[in-house]
C-alpha positions in Angstrom: -22.6 -19.0 8.7 -22.3 -18.3 12.5 -23.7 -20.7 15.1 -25.4 -20.0 18.4 -22.8 -20.4 21.2 -24.9 -23.2 22.8 -24.6 -25.3 19.6 -20.8 -25.4 20.1 -18.7 -27.3 22.5 -17.9 -25.1 25.4 -14.5 -25.9 26.9 -13.4 -25.3 30.5 -11.1 -22.5 31.6 -7.4 -23.4 31.6 -5.0 -21.7 34.1 -1.7 -20.5 32.7 1.1 -18.6 34.4 3.9 -16.5 33.0 6.1 -16.8 36.0 8.8 -18.6 34.1 8.9 -16.4 31.1 11.9 -14.1 30.5 11.8 -10.7 28.9 12.1 -10.1 25.2 13.6 -7.1 23.4 11.1 -4.8 21.7 11.4 -4.0 18.0 8.7 -2.1 16.5 10.1 -2.1 13.0 9.6 -5.8 12.3 7.0 -6.9 9.8 5.6 -10.4 10.2 5.8 -12.6 7.2 2.3 -13.7 6.1 2.8 -12.2 2.6 4.4 -14.1 -0.3 8.2 -13.6 -0.4 11.3 -14.9 -2.1 12.9 -17.7 0.0 16.5 -17.2 1.0 16.4 -13.4 0.6 16.1 -10.6 3.2 16.3 -6.8 2.9 18.1 -4.9 5.7 18.5 -1.1 6.1 20.8 0.4 8.7 21.2 4.0 9.8 24.6 4.0 8.0 26.4 4.3 11.3 26.6 0.5 11.5 30.0 -0.8 10.5 29.8 -3.3 7.7 31.8 -5.9 9.6 29.2 -5.8 12.4 26.5 -6.5 9.8 28.5 -9.3 8.3 29.0 -10.9 11.7 25.3 -10.8 12.5 24.5 -12.2 9.1 27.0 -15.1 9.4 25.1 -16.4 12.5 22.2 -17.3 10.2 24.2 -18.2 7.2 23.4 -14.9 5.4 25.8 -13.3 3.0 25.5 -9.8 1.3 24.4 -9.9 -2.3 24.3 -6.2 -3.1 23.7 -2.8 -1.7 21.4 -0.1 -3.1 22.6 3.5 -3.7 19.0 4.6 -4.2 18.3 3.9 -0.5 21.5 4.6 1.7 22.2 1.7 4.1 20.0 -0.8 2.3 21.4 -4.3 1.6 20.1 -7.5 0.1 21.3 -10.7 1.9 20.8 -14.3 0.9 20.6 -16.7 3.8 20.8 -20.4 4.5 17.3 -22.0 3.9 17.8 -24.1 7.0 16.9 -21.0 9.0 13.3 -19.7 9.2 12.7 -16.1 7.9 11.7 -14.9 11.4 15.0 -16.2 12.8 16.9 -14.3 10.2 15.0 -11.1 10.7 15.4 -11.4 14.5 19.1 -11.7 14.2 19.5 -8.5 12.2 17.0 -6.6 14.4 19.2 -7.3 17.5 21.4 -4.4 16.3 19.8 -1.1 17.3 21.3 0.5 14.1 19.1 -1.6 11.9 16.1 0.4 10.9 14.2 -2.4 9.4 14.6 -6.0 8.2 12.0 -7.5 5.9 11.3 -10.3 3.4 12.0 -9.8 -0.3 8.3 -9.7 -1.1 6.9 -11.0 -4.4 4.8 -8.9 -6.7 2.9 -10.0 -9.8 1.8 -8.6 -13.1 -1.8 -7.2 -13.0 -3.1 -8.5 -16.4 -5.8 -11.0 -17.5 -5.6 -12.3 -21.1 -8.7 -11.9 -23.1 -10.0 -13.6 -26.3 -11.0 -13.0 -29.0 -8.6 -10.4 -30.1 -10.0 -6.9 -30.4 -8.9 -5.4 -33.7 -9.1 -1.7 -32.7 -7.7 0.6 -30.0 -10.9 1.8 -28.6 -9.1 3.3 -25.6 -7.5 5.9 -27.9 -10.5 6.6 -30.1 -13.8 5.0 -29.3 -16.5 5.2 -32.0 -18.4 2.2 -30.7 -16.4 -0.2 -32.8 -16.2 -2.8 -30.1 -19.8 -2.4 -29.0 -18.9 0.3 -26.5 -20.0 3.9 -26.1 -18.6 6.5 -28.6 -16.3 9.0 -26.8 -15.4 6.6 -24.0 -11.7 7.1 -24.7 -8.8 9.5 -24.1 -9.4 11.4 -27.4 -5.8 10.7 -28.6 -6.4 12.1 -32.1 -7.2 15.6 -30.8 -4.2 15.3 -28.5 -1.9 14.4 -31.4 -3.0 17.5 -33.3 -1.3 19.5 -30.5 1.7 17.2 -29.9 2.8 13.7 -30.9 5.4 13.5 -28.1 9.1 14.1 -27.8 12.3 12.0 -28.2 13.7 14.0 -25.3 11.2 12.4 -22.8 11.8 8.9 -21.4 9.5 6.3 -19.7 10.9 3.5 -17.7 9.0 0.2 -18.1 9.5 -1.9 -15.0 8.0 -5.3 -15.9 8.8 -8.6 -17.7 11.2 -6.7 -20.0 10.2 -5.8 -23.5 10.8 -7.1 -27.0 13.3 -4.5 -28.3 13.1 -6.3 -31.7 9.4 -5.5 -32.3 9.1 -3.3 -35.4 6.5 -1.1 -33.7 8.7 -0.4 -30.7 12.1 0.0 -32.4 11.7 3.6 -33.4 10.9 4.6 -29.8 13.5 2.5 -28.0 15.8 4.3 -25.6 19.4 3.8 -26.7 22.3 4.1 -24.2 24.6 6.3 -26.2 27.4 5.6 -23.7 27.4 1.9 -24.4 28.9 0.2 -27.5 26.5 -2.6 -28.6 27.9 -6.1 -28.6 31.4 -5.5 -27.5 31.1 -7.4 -24.2 32.3 -4.4 -22.2 30.7 -2.2 -19.6 31.5 1.0 -21.5 29.7 3.4 -19.2 30.9 1.8 -16.0 27.4 1.4 -14.5 27.8 -2.3 -13.7 26.0 -3.7 -16.8 27.6 -5.0 -20.0 25.9 -3.9 -23.2 22.8 -2.3 -21.6 21.8 -0.6 -24.8 18.1 -0.7 -24.2 17.9 -1.5 -20.4 18.7 -4.3 -18.0 17.6 -7.6 -16.6 17.5 -7.1 -12.9 16.9 -10.7 -12.2 20.1 -11.9 -13.8 22.1 -8.7 -13.5 22.7 -8.4 -17.3 22.2 -5.7 -19.9 19.6 -7.6 -21.8 15.9 -6.7 -20.9 14.4 -9.1 -23.5 10.8 -10.1 -22.6 9.9 -13.8 -22.2 6.3 -13.3 -21.1 4.7 -10.5 -23.4 3.3 -8.5 -20.5 6.1 -5.9 -20.5 6.0 -5.7 -24.3 2.2 -5.1 -24.2 2.4 -2.2 -21.7 5.4 -0.8 -23.7 3.2 -0.7 -26.8 0.4 1.1 -25.1 2.8 3.6 -23.6 4.9 4.3 -26.7 4.5 2.2 -29.8 5.6 4.4 -32.7 2.6 6.2 -34.2 1.9 7.1 -37.8 4.5 4.7 -39.1 2.1 2.6 -41.2 2.4 -0.6 -39.1 0.6 -2.1 -36.1 -0.7 0.2 -33.4 0.1 3.6 -31.9 1.0 4.2 -28.3 -0.5 7.0 -26.3 2.8 8.9 -26.9 3.7 8.4 -30.5 7.2 9.7 -30.0 9.0 8.9 -26.8 11.9 6.9 -25.4 11.0 3.7 -23.7 13.6 2.0 -21.5 13.1 -1.6 -20.2 14.0 -3.1 -16.9 13.1 -6.8 -16.4 12.3 -7.8 -12.8 9.2 -10.0 -13.4 10.1 -13.6 -14.6 8.4 -15.5 -17.4 5.5 -16.3 -15.0 5.0 -12.6 -14.2 6.4 -12.8 -10.7 9.3 -10.8 -9.2 10.9 -9.8 -6.0 11.1 -6.4 -4.2 14.9 -6.3 -4.4 14.9 -6.6 -8.2 12.2 -3.9 -8.5 14.4 -1.6 -6.4 17.3 -2.4 -8.7 15.2 -1.1 -11.6 14.4 2.1 -9.8 18.0 2.6 -8.9 19.0 2.0 -12.6 16.7 4.7 -13.9 17.7 7.1 -11.1 21.3 6.7 -12.0 20.6 7.3 -15.7 18.7 10.5 -14.8 21.5 11.7 -12.6 24.6 10.8 -14.7 26.7 13.7 -15.8 27.1 12.7 -19.4 24.0 12.2 -21.5 21.5 12.2 -18.6 18.1 10.6 -19.5 15.0 12.6 -18.9 12.8 10.1 -17.1 9.4 11.5 -16.4 7.6 8.4 -15.2 8.1 4.7 -14.6 5.3 2.3 -15.5 4.6 -0.3 -12.8 1.8 -2.7 -13.9 2.3 -5.1 -11.0 1.6 -5.4 -7.3 1.0 -7.6 -4.3 0.2 -7.5 -0.6 3.7 -7.0 0.7 4.1 -3.5 2.3 7.8 -3.2 1.7 9.5 -0.3 3.5 12.5 -0.7 1.2 10.3 -0.3 -1.9 8.6 2.7 -0.3 12.0 4.3 0.3 13.1 3.7 -3.3 9.9 5.3 -4.6 10.5 8.2 -2.3 13.9 8.6 -3.8 12.3 8.9 -7.3 9.9 11.5 -5.9 12.8 13.5 -4.7 14.4 13.2 -8.2 11.1 14.3 -9.9 10.0 11.0 -11.4 6.4 9.9 -11.3 5.5 6.3 -10.3 2.4 5.1 -12.2 1.0 1.8 -10.8 -1.8 -0.6 -11.2 -4.6 -0.5 -8.6 -5.1 -4.2 -8.7 -7.5 -6.8 -10.3 -9.4 -8.1 -7.3 -12.5 -5.9 -7.4 -11.5 -4.7 -4.0 -11.6 -1.4 -2.1 -8.0 -0.3 -1.6 -9.2 2.0 1.2 -9.7 -1.0 3.4 -7.3 -3.4 1.8 -3.6 -3.7 1.3 -2.3 -3.6 -2.3 1.2 -2.4 -2.9 2.8 -0.3 -4.4 -0.6 1.3 -5.3 -1.4 1.9 -1.6 1.8 3.8 -0.8 0.9 7.3 0.3 3.9 8.9 -1.5 3.4 12.2 -3.5 4.7 10.8 -6.9 2.5 7.7 -6.9 -0.5 7.6 -9.3 -2.7 4.6 -8.7 -4.8 3.6 -11.7 -8.1 1.9 -12.0 -9.4 0.3 -15.2 -12.4 1.3 -17.3 -14.2 -0.5 -20.1 -15.4 0.6 -23.5 -18.7 1.9 -22.0 -16.9 4.1 -19.4 -17.8 1.7 -16.6 -15.4 0.6 -13.9 -14.0 -2.7 -15.3 -15.5 -5.6 -13.4 -12.1 -6.7 -12.1 -10.7 -3.4 -11.2 -9.8 -2.3 -7.6 -11.0 1.1 -6.5 -10.7 3.4 -3.5 -12.2 6.8 -2.7 -9.1 7.8 -0.7 -6.4 5.7 -2.4 -7.0 5.2 -6.1 -6.3 8.3 -8.1 -7.8 8.0 -11.6 -9.2 5.6 -14.2 -8.0 4.7 -17.7 -9.0 2.2 -20.4 -8.0 -1.3 -19.3 -10.4 -3.8 -20.8 -9.8 -5.4 -24.2 -6.7 -3.3 -25.0 -4.8 -4.3 -28.1 -1.0 -3.8 -28.1 2.3 -5.3 -29.0 3.4 -8.8 -27.9 6.3 -11.2 -28.6 7.2 -12.4 -32.1 6.1 -9.2 -33.9 2.6 -9.9 -32.7 -0.4 -8.0 -31.3 -2.9 -9.2 -28.8 -5.8 -7.9 -26.6 -5.3 -8.0 -22.8 -7.3 -6.7 -19.9 -6.3 -5.5 -16.5 -5.2 -2.5 -14.5 -1.9 -3.4 -16.0 -3.3 -2.2 -19.3 -4.8 0.9 -17.8 -1.5 2.1 -16.2 0.5 2.6 -19.4 -2.3 4.9 -20.7 -1.4 7.1 -17.7 2.4 6.7 -18.3 2.0 7.6 -22.0 -0.2 10.6 -21.1 2.4 11.8 -18.5 5.1 11.6 -21.3 2.8 13.6 -23.6 2.2 16.3 -21.0 6.0 16.7 -20.4 6.6 16.8 -24.2 4.0 19.6 -24.6 5.0 21.5 -21.5 8.6 20.7 -20.8 8.9 23.2 -17.9 6.3 21.5 -15.8 7.7 19.5 -12.8 6.4 16.1 -11.7 3.8 17.6 -9.4 2.2 19.6 -12.2 2.3 16.7 -14.6 0.5 14.5 -12.0 -2.1 17.2 -11.3 -2.9 17.5 -15.0 -3.3 13.7 -15.3 -5.8 13.7 -12.4 -7.7 16.9 -13.0 -8.1 17.0 -16.8 -10.0 13.8 -17.2 -13.7 13.2 -18.0 -15.8 13.0 -14.8 -17.6 9.7 -14.6 -20.2 8.4 -12.1 -18.5 4.9 -12.4 -15.3 6.4 -11.0 -16.9 8.2 -8.0 -15.0 5.7 -5.8 -11.6 7.2 -6.8 -9.9 10.4 -5.7 -10.4 12.3 -8.9 -13.6 10.7 -10.1 -12.3 10.9 -13.7 -11.1 8.9 -16.6 -8.0 10.4 -18.2 -8.4 12.5 -21.3 -5.7 13.8 -23.7 -7.4 16.8 -25.2 -10.9 18.2 -25.7 -12.8 21.4 -26.5 -14.7 21.7 -23.2 -11.8 22.5 -20.8 -11.0 18.8 -20.1 -7.9 17.1 -21.6 -4.4 17.2 -20.3 -3.1 19.4 -23.1 -6.2 21.6 -23.1 -7.1 21.8 -19.4 -9.0 24.9 -18.2 -10.8 25.4 -14.9 -11.0 21.7 -13.9 -11.1 21.4 -10.1 -10.5 18.2 -8.1 -11.3 18.6 -4.4 -11.2 15.4 -2.5 -10.6 14.3 1.1 -7.7 11.8 1.5 -7.3 11.4 5.2 -8.9 10.3 7.5 -10.5 7.5 5.6 -13.5 6.9 7.9 -16.2 9.5 8.4 -15.7 9.5 12.1 -12.7 9.6 14.4 -11.8 10.0 18.0 -8.7 11.6 19.5 -7.7 12.6 23.0 -6.9 16.2 24.0 -3.2 16.6 23.0 -3.3 13.6 20.7 -2.7 13.8 16.9 -4.9 13.2 13.9 -3.6 13.3 10.3 -5.8 15.4 7.9 -5.2 15.8 4.2 -7.1 16.6 1.0 -6.3 16.9 -2.7 -7.2 20.4 -4.0 -6.0 21.2 -7.6 -7.2 23.2 -10.6 -5.6 21.7 -13.7 -1.9 21.7 -12.9 -2.0 24.3 -10.1 -2.6 23.9 -6.4 -6.0 25.5 -5.6 -5.4 26.9 -2.2 -5.5 26.2 1.5 -8.6 24.5 3.0 -10.2 25.6 6.2 -12.0 22.7 7.8 -13.3 24.3 11.0 -13.3 27.7 12.7 -14.7 29.0 15.9 -13.7 31.7 18.5 -11.0 29.4 19.9 -9.3 27.9 16.9 -9.1 27.5 13.1 -8.2 24.2 11.5 -6.6 24.8 8.1 -4.8 22.4 5.7 -1.7 23.8 4.1 0.5 22.8 1.2 3.8 24.0 2.6 5.8 20.8 3.2 5.6 21.1 7.0 3.5 19.9 10.0 2.5 16.7 8.3 2.4 18.0 4.7 4.7 15.7 2.6 5.7 18.0 -0.3 5.2 21.7 -0.7 3.1 23.0 -3.7 1.9 19.6 -5.0 -1.8 20.3 -4.4 -2.1 17.9 -1.4 -3.0 20.0 1.6 -2.3 18.4 5.0 -2.1 19.0 8.8 -1.0 16.9 11.7 -3.7 18.2 14.1 -3.2 18.3 17.8 -6.5 19.4 19.4 -6.2 21.1 22.8 -9.9 21.6 23.5 -12.4 18.8 24.1 -15.6 18.5 22.2 -17.2 17.3 18.9 -15.8 18.9 15.7 -17.5 18.7 12.3 -14.6 19.0 9.9 -16.0 20.3 6.5 -13.9 19.0 3.6 -16.3 20.6 1.1 -18.9 19.3 -1.2 -20.9 18.0 1.7 -18.1 15.8 3.0 -18.1 16.1 6.8 -15.9 14.2 9.2 -17.0 14.1 12.8 -14.2 14.1 15.3 -14.7 13.5 19.0 -11.9 15.1 21.1 -11.9 13.5 24.6 -12.4 15.5 27.7 -9.6 16.0 30.3 -12.0 16.0 33.2 -13.8 12.6 32.9 -11.3 9.8 32.0 -12.6 7.9 29.0 -10.9 5.8 26.4 -10.5 7.6 23.1 -9.4 5.8 20.0 -7.1 7.1 17.2 -5.1 5.6 14.4 -1.4 5.6 15.1 1.6 4.6 13.1 1.7 0.9 12.5 4.1 -0.8 15.0 3.7 -4.6 15.4 5.5 -6.3 18.3 7.0 -9.5 17.0 6.9 -12.3 19.5 7.5 -16.0 19.6 5.1 -16.3 22.6 3.6 -19.2 24.5 0.8 -21.1 22.8 -2.4 -20.8 24.9 -3.8 -23.8 23.1 -7.2 -22.3 22.6 -9.9 -24.2 20.9 -13.3 -23.2 19.4 -15.3 -21.2 22.0 -12.6 -21.5 24.7 -11.3 -19.1 27.3 -7.8 -19.2 28.8 -6.7 -17.2 31.9 -3.3 -15.7 31.7 -1.5 -14.4 34.8 1.2 -11.7 34.4 4.0 -10.7 36.9 2.9 -7.1 36.9 -0.4 -5.2 37.1 -2.1 -3.3 34.3 -3.9 -0.1 35.3 -6.9 -0.7 33.0 -9.3 2.3 33.0 -7.0 4.0 35.6 -7.6 1.4 38.3 -4.7 2.1 40.7 -4.8 -1.5 42.1 -4.5 -2.8 38.5 -5.1 -6.3 37.1 -2.6 -9.1 36.6 -5.0 -11.7 35.1 -6.5 -11.6 31.6 -9.3 -13.9 30.4 -8.6 -14.5 26.7 -11.4 -15.9 24.5 -10.8 -17.6 21.2 -13.3 -15.1 19.6 -10.9 -12.2 19.7 -11.8 -10.7 23.1 -10.0 -10.1 26.4 -11.5 -9.3 29.7 -10.1 -8.4 33.1 -13.1 -9.5 35.1 -15.3 -11.9 33.1 -14.4 -15.6 32.8 -16.9 -16.4 30.0 -16.6 -16.4 26.3 -18.8 -13.7 24.9 -19.9 -16.1 22.1 -19.5 -16.3 18.4 -22.1 -13.7 17.5 -20.6 -10.3 18.0 -22.7 -7.4 19.3 -22.2 -3.7 19.6 -20.5 -2.5 22.8 -21.2 -2.2 25.7 -22.3 -5.8 26.2 -24.5 -5.7 29.4 -23.3 -9.1 30.6 -19.6 -8.0 30.7 -18.0 -5.5 33.1 -14.7 -5.2 31.1 -13.6 -6.1 27.6 -11.0 -5.4 25.1 -12.6 -6.4 21.8 -9.5 -6.6 19.5 -11.5 -8.4 16.8 -14.7 -10.0 18.2 -15.9 -12.5 15.6 -16.5 -16.2 15.3 -12.8 -17.1 15.3 -11.2 -20.5 15.8 -7.7 -22.0 15.4 -7.2 -23.6 12.0 -7.6 -27.4 12.3 -4.2 -29.2 12.0 -2.2 -26.0 11.6 0.9 -25.8 13.8 1.1 -22.0 13.9 -2.6 -21.1 14.3 -3.7 -20.2 17.8 -3.5 -17.5 20.5 0.0 -16.6 21.9 1.1 -14.6 24.9 4.4 -13.0 25.8 6.0 -10.4 28.1 8.2 -7.8 26.3 10.4 -5.1 27.7 11.8 -4.8 31.2 10.4 -3.4 34.5 9.0 -1.0 35.1 7.9 -0.7 31.4 6.9 -4.2 30.5 4.2 -5.1 27.9 1.7 -7.9 28.0 1.2 -9.0 24.4 -1.8 -11.2 23.3 -1.5 -12.3 19.7 -4.3 -14.0 17.7 -2.1 -15.7 15.1 -3.5 -17.1 11.8 -7.0 -17.5 13.2 -9.8 -18.5 10.9 -13.4 -17.5 10.8 -15.5 -20.5 11.8 -17.6 -20.2 8.6 -14.6 -19.6 6.3 -11.6 -21.8 6.4 -9.8 -20.6 3.3 -8.2 -17.5 4.9 -6.9 -16.3 8.3 -6.1 -13.2 10.2 -3.4 -12.1 12.6 -3.6 -9.3 15.2 -2.5 -8.4 18.7 -3.4 -6.4 21.8 -0.7 -4.8 24.0 -1.3 -3.8 27.6 1.3 -1.7 29.5 2.7 -2.0 33.0 2.5 1.7 33.9 -0.1 3.0 31.5 -3.9 2.4 31.0 -3.4 2.7 27.3 -4.2 -0.3 25.0 -2.8 -0.7 21.5 -4.4 -2.9 18.9 -2.1 -3.9 16.0 -3.4 -5.5 12.9 -0.9 -7.4 10.8 -3.5 -9.1 8.5 -7.3 -8.7 8.5 -7.8 -9.9 5.0 -9.5 -13.3 5.3 -10.0 -13.7 1.6 -13.7 -13.1 1.8 -15.5 -9.7 1.7 -18.0 -11.0 4.3 -15.2 -11.2 6.9 -12.4 -9.0 5.6 -11.1 -6.0 7.6 -13.7 -6.3 10.4 -16.8 -6.5 8.2 -18.3 -9.0 10.6 -16.4 -8.0 13.8 -16.7 -5.6 16.8 -13.7 -3.5 17.7 -13.5 -1.5 20.9 -12.9 -1.2 24.7 -15.6 -1.6 27.3 -15.0 -0.3 30.9 -18.4 -1.1 32.6 -21.7 -2.8 31.8 -22.9 0.5 30.4 -19.9 2.4 29.0 -17.6 1.6 26.1 -15.6 3.1 23.3 -16.5 1.3 20.1 -14.3 1.8 17.1 -16.4 -0.3 14.6 -19.2 -2.8 14.4 -19.6 -5.0 11.3 -17.7 -2.4 9.3 -14.6 -3.1 7.1 -12.6 -0.3 8.8 -9.7 -2.2 10.3 -7.0 -2.3 7.7 -4.1 -4.8 7.5 -0.9 -3.2 8.6 -2.6 -0.7 10.9 -2.6 0.2 14.6 -5.2 1.7 16.9 -4.4 3.3 20.3 -7.1 3.5 23.0 -5.9 6.3 25.2 -7.5 7.1 28.6 -8.2 10.8 28.6 
């Protein structure tokens, strides 16, 4: 609960001067480390112009040594470092070199599965007659699909997981076999760096043995491609297929980014090798976490460029991925398919994540029986179990239509499913379907249109004249792009989304139509995405200076900073050695009044209180409400408070105020980190949000906060009020226009 401000202890103002602070170098590519990561590991990417000896010298200063490079992402290296150093120290050392593009932790990811008892004896996801108490027909209609095709041994699926049990009788007929490797001779016959990698590799140990020691990977392998019609066990979605294993998750279902990238590199090398190349259509990735790894995104992009799909679990937190951060599902890369889980009644499974602009499609994921260790079978639930249904279906599509590229295969997965009200909070609104007689079904698709806005996520947006706003939408009919989308037209301009790989569009002819819009005329625009979906965009006037807010690429300024030693309901004044021209004031301001509740003022010395209100607040003349909520430093925590720093050098210095690991007064089990940046020679203000997930939906992502900038007692630019619209890993720019 929140308390009235008078019920709390109000502390006196404290005076703090920055006169003795030196300048710090700016590095906008650094990602702070609040997400779980592997101790002693760091991933570093250079622009490839950096000599290796330079890199090794920098690494040595923090006890770091190179472990391996990654061909899949040129310039990417994994280093191990001395645990006597903090992660931030290690990253800072690498980032001193201007040729380092990014340095980041080796984030942990986890299997997205929940075991379920008792064991379900039947595969309702493939053919549902109500045998488990569900609704007949709430399935992918596999039997009708198999009447058309049972798959192909020329199609391969990569299982990136806990490995797989390649001795399981139901998997043996569909195992990928490395024909260039002689089993058991202890020699790396094909020269790829792995000895006896007959069925895949163990990326954790660097061996050619992908044996599972958890069952998760064996389970998803069975759903994807257990041999069908062989008189034993179950059938995978694709009855005939090659499944290749790569173990990067350990026996507890946890793995690091670097090992996942190793798996992606392994499959890419197999696809590209000159002798006996392997026709990988899709990798199955039933895992995820909160670490937004740039290195992993680059590796997935390399798979996109090679024509390999990346099917991945949406997550098991019952959360909205539009406003949350779950990776790799949240990567906006054209080959990614993010999968939600459905139950036997065609409902969204109670645990499944969702997202109208971020989760693509649903698939059966509750009470799914499949192969496990020791020749066994078991029933598991999770978006982990939904994802291999999609991977298996992608393999079936490629087997039936071998000339389709990855873009067409993905489009068929999305558009051919059965529309469900329970999946209205996904991009396609559909649960996958293999075949049917009504135009649905991946192998029988006819006249199935998916038309859905992707960006922007909110229904309103503001942008200054000459600024930029990214617009995109999915528009497909079965496997085919369905045409350009005109959002707005008047006598002065027409705003049209194109699928041509330019001007903000990622890939040509993939059915995603995009535009990096730069409006030149002020006014209010109603952008019509179709089907009653209207986004209202306010374009700022050039004649009356007003702050306008827009989403900009995420760029967090990493600081050590000086601790302001805030306490609950306190205000600290901070004096800078330069003036900030807030709201165009030519005299500028060099004193900020920073409140513990996530607000900053140039004129008001009071704390606005714990109960946030819409802007403008009549008792304040100026305010930058970065995240106005009932915030407080965590009791007893050494790294939870408000910090300030000067970065850059005159005449382009920045004043950075960072609220680091601050808790909500009513919820002490989570925290948030965000910063406001003020500029020496610009009235612009940037808000950067590292982490806004407090672990409680009541407070997550600004659900109980005010975000905006106030310039007088009666004027303000409010971005949000009590709305979960401020994502982790995002930035807002308030531009005076």
